[in-house]
C-alpha positions in Angstrom: -166.1 -23.0 27.7 -165.4 -26.4 26.3 -165.2 -25.1 22.7 -162.6 -22.5 23.8 -160.5 -25.0 25.7 -160.4 -27.4 22.7 -159.4 -24.5 20.4 -156.5 -23.5 22.6 -155.3 -27.0 23.1 -155.6 -27.8 19.4 -153.6 -24.8 18.4 -151.0 -25.6 21.0 -150.6 -29.1 19.7 -149.8 -27.7 16.3 -146.4 -26.8 17.7 -145.7 -30.6 17.9 -147.7 -31.9 14.9 -146.1 -29.5 12.4 -142.5 -30.0 13.4 -141.3 -33.1 11.6 -142.7 -32.2 8.2 -140.2 -29.3 8.1 -137.3 -31.7 7.4 -136.5 -32.0 3.7 -136.7 -35.5 2.1 -133.0 -36.0 1.8 -132.0 -34.5 5.1 -130.0 -36.6 7.6 -130.1 -34.0 10.4 -131.5 -35.3 13.7 -133.8 -38.0 12.2 -135.2 -39.3 8.9 -137.8 -37.2 7.1 -141.3 -37.9 8.2 -144.4 -37.3 6.1 -148.1 -37.1 6.8 -148.3 -40.4 8.4 -144.9 -40.2 10.0 -143.4 -43.5 8.7 -140.1 -44.5 10.3 -137.3 -46.4 8.6 -138.0 -50.0 9.3 -134.6 -51.1 8.0 -132.6 -49.2 10.6 -132.9 -51.2 13.8 -130.3 -49.3 15.6 -132.9 -47.1 17.3 -134.6 -50.2 18.7 -131.6 -52.0 20.3 -132.4 -51.1 23.9 -135.2 -53.4 25.1 -135.5 -51.9 28.6 -138.1 -49.2 29.3 -136.7 -45.8 28.6 -137.9 -42.2 28.3 -138.0 -41.4 24.6 -139.3 -37.8 24.7 -140.8 -35.2 27.0 -142.9 -32.4 25.4 -144.2 -29.3 27.2 -146.7 -26.9 25.6 -148.0 -23.7 27.0 -150.3 -21.2 25.4 -152.2 -17.9 26.1 -155.6 -17.2 24.5 -157.4 -13.9 24.5 -160.9 -13.3 23.0 -163.3 -10.4 22.6 -166.8 -10.1 21.2 -170.3 -9.0 21.9 -172.7 -11.9 21.4 -172.9 -13.6 24.8 -174.9 -16.8 24.9 -175.1 -16.6 28.7 -177.2 -13.4 28.3 -179.1 -14.6 25.3 -177.4 -12.0 23.0 -179.3 -9.3 24.9 -177.2 -6.1 24.7 -179.1 -4.6 27.7 -179.5 -7.6 29.9 -179.7 -5.8 33.2 -182.3 -3.4 31.8 -180.5 -0.3 32.9 -178.4 0.6 29.9 -175.4 -1.4 31.2 -173.7 -3.3 28.4 -173.4 -6.9 29.5 -173.1 -8.9 26.3 -169.3 -9.2 26.3 -167.7 -12.6 25.5 -164.3 -11.5 26.7 -162.2 -14.6 27.6 -158.6 -15.3 28.6 -157.2 -18.7 29.0 -153.8 -20.1 30.0 -153.2 -23.7 29.0 -150.3 -25.9 29.9 -149.7 -29.5 28.9 -147.0 -32.0 29.6 -146.5 -35.3 27.6 -144.2 -38.1 28.6 -143.3 -40.8 26.0 -141.9 -44.1 27.2 -140.7 -46.9 24.8 -139.5 -50.5 25.0 -139.1 -53.6 22.9 -140.8 -56.9 23.6 -139.3 -60.3 22.8 -140.5 -60.1 19.1 -138.6 -56.7 18.8 -141.9 -54.9 18.4 -141.8 -51.3 19.6 -144.1 -50.4 22.4 -144.9 -46.8 23.2 -146.6 -45.5 26.4 -147.7 -41.9 26.3 -148.9 -40.1 29.4 -150.2 -36.6 29.3 -151.4 -34.0 31.8 -153.0 -30.7 31.0 -154.2 -27.8 33.1 -156.2 -24.7 32.0 -157.1 -21.5 33.9 -159.6 -19.2 32.4 -161.6 -16.0 33.0 -164.8 -15.2 31.2 -166.8 -12.0 31.5 -170.1 -13.5 30.4 -169.9 -16.3 33.0 -170.7 -13.7 35.7 -174.2 -13.4 34.3 -175.3 -16.9 35.0 -176.6 -15.0 37.9 -178.9 -12.2 36.7 -177.1 -9.8 38.9 -173.7 -10.5 37.5 -172.5 -12.0 40.8 -171.5 -15.5 39.5 -167.8 -16.6 39.6 -165.9 -15.4 36.5 -162.9 -17.8 36.7 -162.5 -21.6 36.2 -160.0 -24.4 35.8 -159.8 -27.6 33.9 -157.6 -30.6 34.3 -157.2 -33.3 31.7 -154.9 -36.4 32.0 -154.5 -38.9 29.3 -152.8 -42.3 28.7 -152.1 -44.2 25.4 -150.4 -47.4 24.6 -149.3 -48.3 21.1 -147.5 -51.4 19.8 -145.7 -51.3 16.4 -144.9 -54.5 14.4 -141.2 -54.4 13.5 -141.7 -56.5 10.3 -144.6 -54.7 8.6 -144.9 -51.4 10.4 -148.5 -51.9 11.4 -149.7 -50.5 14.8 -152.4 -51.2 17.4 -153.1 -49.2 20.5 -155.7 -48.1 23.1 -156.1 -44.9 25.0 -158.1 -43.3 27.8 -158.5 -39.7 28.9 -160.4 -37.6 31.4 -161.4 -33.9 31.5 -162.9 -32.2 34.5 -164.1 -28.7 35.2 -166.8 -27.3 37.5 -169.7 -27.8 35.1 -168.5 -30.5 32.8 -166.9 -34.0 33.3 -165.8 -36.1 30.5 -164.3 -39.7 30.3 -163.1 -41.1 27.0 -161.5 -44.2 25.5 -160.3 -45.2 22.1 -158.8 -48.0 20.1 -156.7 -47.3 17.0 -154.7 -49.2 14.4 -152.8 -48.6 11.2 -151.7 -50.9 8.3 -149.0 -50.1 5.7 -149.1 -51.2 2.0 -146.5 -53.8 0.9 -144.1 -51.2 -0.4 -144.5 -49.0 2.7 -145.6 -46.0 0.6 -149.2 -46.0 1.8 -150.8 -46.3 5.2 -154.4 -46.8 6.3 -155.3 -45.7 9.8 -158.5 -45.9 11.9 -159.6 -44.8 15.4 -162.7 -45.6 17.3 -163.5 -43.2 20.2 -166.2 -42.9 22.8 -166.7 -39.9 25.2 -169.0 -40.3 28.2 -169.8 -36.9 29.6 -171.9 -35.3 32.3 -173.2 -31.7 32.1 -173.9 -30.1 35.5 -177.3 -28.5 35.3 -176.4 -25.0 36.4 -179.4 -22.8 35.5 -179.6 -19.0 35.2 -180.6 -17.6 38.6 -184.1 -16.4 37.5 -185.1 -20.0 36.7 -184.2 -21.3 40.1 -186.9 -21.1 42.8 -186.4 -18.2 45.2 -185.0 -18.8 48.7 -187.8 -20.0 51.0 -188.0 -20.1 54.8 -190.1 -22.5 56.9 -190.5 -22.8 60.6 -191.4 -26.1 62.3 -191.6 -26.1 66.0 -188.3 -24.8 67.3 -186.4 -25.3 64.0 -186.1 -22.8 61.2 -185.2 -24.2 57.7 -183.9 -22.0 54.9 -183.8 -23.5 51.4 -181.4 -21.7 49.1 -181.5 -21.4 45.3 -178.9 -24.1 44.9 -181.1 -26.6 46.8 -178.9 -26.5 50.0 -180.6 -26.1 53.4 -179.6 -24.1 56.4 -181.2 -25.3 59.7 -181.3 -23.1 62.8 -182.3 -24.8 66.1 -183.9 -23.2 69.1 -180.6 -22.9 70.9 -179.1 -21.0 67.9 -177.0 -23.8 66.4 -176.7 -23.5 62.6 -176.4 -26.7 60.4 -175.6 -26.5 56.7 -176.8 -29.3 54.4 -175.2 -29.1 51.0 -177.1 -30.5 48.0 -175.4 -31.8 44.9 -176.4 -30.1 41.7 -177.8 -32.8 39.3 -176.2 -33.5 36.0 -177.3 -34.9 32.6 -175.4 -37.4 30.4 -174.0 -36.7 27.0 -172.4 -39.5 24.9 -170.3 -39.1 21.7 -169.1 -41.9 19.5 -166.8 -41.4 16.5 -164.9 -43.4 13.9 -162.0 -41.7 12.2 -160.3 -43.0 9.1 -157.4 -41.8 7.0 -155.2 -43.0 4.1 -151.8 -41.5 3.4 -149.8 -42.0 0.3 -146.2 -41.0 -0.7 -146.6 -40.2 -4.4 -142.9 -39.4 -4.9 -139.9 -37.8 -3.1 -141.7 -34.4 -3.1 -145.4 -35.1 -2.8 -147.4 -36.8 0.0 -151.2 -36.8 0.3 -153.7 -37.9 2.9 -157.5 -38.5 2.8 -159.5 -38.1 6.0 -163.0 -38.9 7.1 -165.0 -39.1 10.3 -168.4 -40.3 11.4 -169.6 -38.8 14.6 -172.9 -39.4 16.5 -174.0 -37.7 19.8 -176.9 -38.3 22.1 -178.1 -36.9 25.4 -178.2 -33.3 26.7 -176.4 -31.4 23.9 -177.0 -27.8 25.0 -176.0 -26.0 28.1 -178.5 -25.1 30.8 -177.1 -21.5 31.5 -177.5 -20.4 27.8 -180.5 -18.0 27.6 -182.8 -17.4 24.7 -185.2 -14.4 24.3 -188.3 -15.0 22.2 -189.9 -12.4 20.0 -192.5 -11.7 22.7 -189.8 -10.7 25.1 -190.0 -13.8 27.3 -186.8 -15.6 28.1 -185.9 -19.3 28.6 -182.9 -21.6 28.3 -181.8 -23.0 25.0 -183.3 -26.3 23.8 -181.6 -28.5 21.2 -182.3 -32.0 19.9 -181.0 -34.9 22.0 -179.1 -36.4 19.0 -176.7 -35.1 16.4 -174.9 -36.7 13.5 -171.7 -35.2 12.0 -169.8 -36.1 8.8 -166.5 -34.3 8.1 -164.2 -35.3 5.2 -160.9 -33.8 4.4 -157.7 -33.8 2.3 -154.1 -32.9 3.1 -151.1 -32.5 0.8 -147.4 -31.8 1.5 -145.2 -30.7 -1.4 -141.5 -30.2 -1.0 -140.7 -27.2 -3.1 -136.9 -27.4 -3.4 -134.8 -28.1 -0.3 -136.0 -25.3 1.9 -139.7 -24.8 1.3 -142.7 -27.0 2.0 -146.3 -26.3 0.9 -148.8 -27.8 3.4 -152.4 -27.6 2.1 -155.6 -28.7 3.8 -159.3 -28.8 2.9 -162.3 -30.0 4.9 -166.0 -30.2 4.2 -168.4 -30.7 7.1 -172.1 -31.5 7.3 -174.5 -32.4 10.2 -178.2 -33.0 10.7 -178.6 -29.7 12.5 -178.4 -27.9 9.2 -174.7 -26.7 9.4 -172.5 -27.0 6.3 -169.0 -25.7 6.3 -165.8 -25.5 4.2 -162.3 -25.0 5.5 -159.1 -24.3 3.5 -155.7 -23.9 4.9 -152.1 -23.3 3.8 -148.9 -23.4 5.7 -145.5 -22.7 4.2 -142.6 -23.8 6.4 -139.4 -22.2 5.1 -136.0 -23.4 6.4 -133.7 -20.4 6.7 -130.8 -22.6 8.1 -130.6 -26.4 8.7 -131.7 -25.7 12.2 -134.1 -22.7 12.0 -137.3 -22.4 10.1 -140.4 -20.1 10.0 -143.9 -21.2 9.1 -146.5 -18.6 8.0 -150.0 -20.0 7.9 -153.5 -19.0 6.8 -156.9 -20.7 7.2 -160.3 -19.6 5.9 -163.6 -21.1 7.2 -167.2 -20.5 6.1 -170.3 -21.9 7.8 -174.0 -21.9 7.2 -176.4 -21.4 10.2 -178.0 -24.2 12.1 -181.8 -24.7 11.6 -182.2 -24.0 15.4 -180.3 -20.7 15.6 -181.7 -17.2 15.8 -180.4 -14.0 17.4 -181.9 -12.0 20.2 -185.8 -11.9 20.2 -185.9 -13.6 16.8 -187.2 -17.0 18.0 -190.9 -17.7 18.0 -192.4 -19.1 21.2 -193.8 -21.9 19.1 -190.3 -23.1 17.9 -189.6 -26.7 19.0 -185.8 -26.1 19.3 -184.0 -22.8 19.9 -180.6 -21.3 20.6 -178.9 -18.0 20.4 -175.4 -19.4 20.6 -173.4 -17.8 17.8 -171.4 -21.1 17.4 -174.4 -22.2 15.3 -174.8 -18.9 13.4 -173.8 -18.2 9.8 -170.3 -16.7 9.7 -166.9 -16.6 7.9 -163.6 -16.6 9.8 -159.9 -16.2 9.1 -157.0 -17.4 11.1 -153.5 -16.5 10.2 -150.1 -16.2 11.9 -146.5 -17.5 12.0 -144.4 -20.1 13.7 -140.7 -20.1 14.5 -138.8 -23.4 15.1 -135.2 -24.0 16.2 -133.6 -27.5 16.5 -129.8 -27.1 16.7 -127.7 -30.2 16.9 -126.2 -29.1 20.3 -129.6 -28.4 21.8 -131.5 -25.1 22.2 -129.4 -22.5 24.1 -126.7 -25.2 24.2 -128.8 -27.5 26.4 -128.4 -30.9 24.8 -131.5 -32.3 26.3 -133.7 -29.6 24.8 -133.6 -30.7 21.2 -136.3 -28.3 19.8 -138.4 -25.2 20.5 -141.3 -23.8 18.6 -143.2 -20.5 19.1 -146.4 -19.8 17.3 -148.7 -16.8 17.1 -152.2 -16.7 15.5 -154.8 -14.0 15.0 -158.5 -15.0 14.5 -161.3 -12.9 13.2 -165.0 -13.8 12.7 -167.7 -11.9 10.8 -169.8 -12.0 14.0 -167.2 -9.5 15.4 -165.4 -12.2 17.5 -161.6 -11.6 17.6 -159.0 -13.6 19.4 -155.2 -14.0 19.7 -153.2 -17.1 20.8 -149.5 -17.5 21.5 -148.0 -21.0 22.1 -144.6 -22.3 23.0 -143.5 -25.9 22.6 -140.4 -27.5 24.1 -139.2 -30.9 23.1 -136.8 -32.8 25.4 -134.9 -36.0 24.4 
């Protein structure tokens, strides 16, 4: 579920990240034009006069995600998992995601701008395949996730450089994640270019929830006058001679997973119409990198749980470009190449074309194409050999192509949305995703910005 959650949140955040680039370079409506690296005008100090702590902006993002497909990793891609002709390989998922971000600003004695951003997100999901963690289909099919975050950034008033630190937490029933980062940026002397870097660390724990057939059966022992029943989860139920029942709940063990990444970018304003950015990341992971309830069926019909290496190295690099085509149209292009030591290679290209119909209303059609090679460790149902060292039937690691396209609508009237002065902008986005593995999904997001 973690991949789905991140996809939903990432799409939702586009409502905020894509907004400011829709202002033409010479526009004076609401705020100065911002580019890829969002540089503010350092010569206008009027916005920095208040030194006291104040609320600068509140953003609310909500989204709905729906997915269908028929290659369940929980059932090992087995189309007849129950053995009675009942189709159980569905990966139908729905997810409702909500996030609230509060941004506070103040000036210190040196007139440097300080920004404190606090966020809180909450997701609720249903997943058909999740029921078959139990071989009978009796497992819980719903789940929740909560993810608070906190970030502090200080900006030098003289040269525009920034430095900040952040921390975040994500918790759901089978996965706990704690993260921290340090980030900084430096501008060129003419303020036309900016170099940024971020160092991140995630320290996760995967709860070892195994498929029911791999957990020892319930056992019952009798000692003297006490009967002890040990359940599949490891809990015990004791019944004394006088009929008293005592429950002892055992904690399900977990396994660590650590991720370290370094992200770098350089943005450059070429002229009044063209802005470009180069991006690169170095990511390394170690620990338990699979999930214990993902089944794999070997060519001899035997099943087990997926086994993946305990380390992984990823290297994505990318390029962005914004071109202002006249006063009302922006071309926003993106390319990324990705490689890792699990054998996956991928290419991503994307184009978004925000079009300003009026000074306060714009539409943004977008399209993204993605192509990926298969991991060395992937094979579908009953294609793995029992002698393989590593194995998974998770179609996240399969060879596939995908397309993602949709449209966004943004309004930012000077008197506020619906006449509400505090609600300075609203954006609604819809996206449709198709994958050559027959996975299909739709996502709708709404973003509200309050000043």
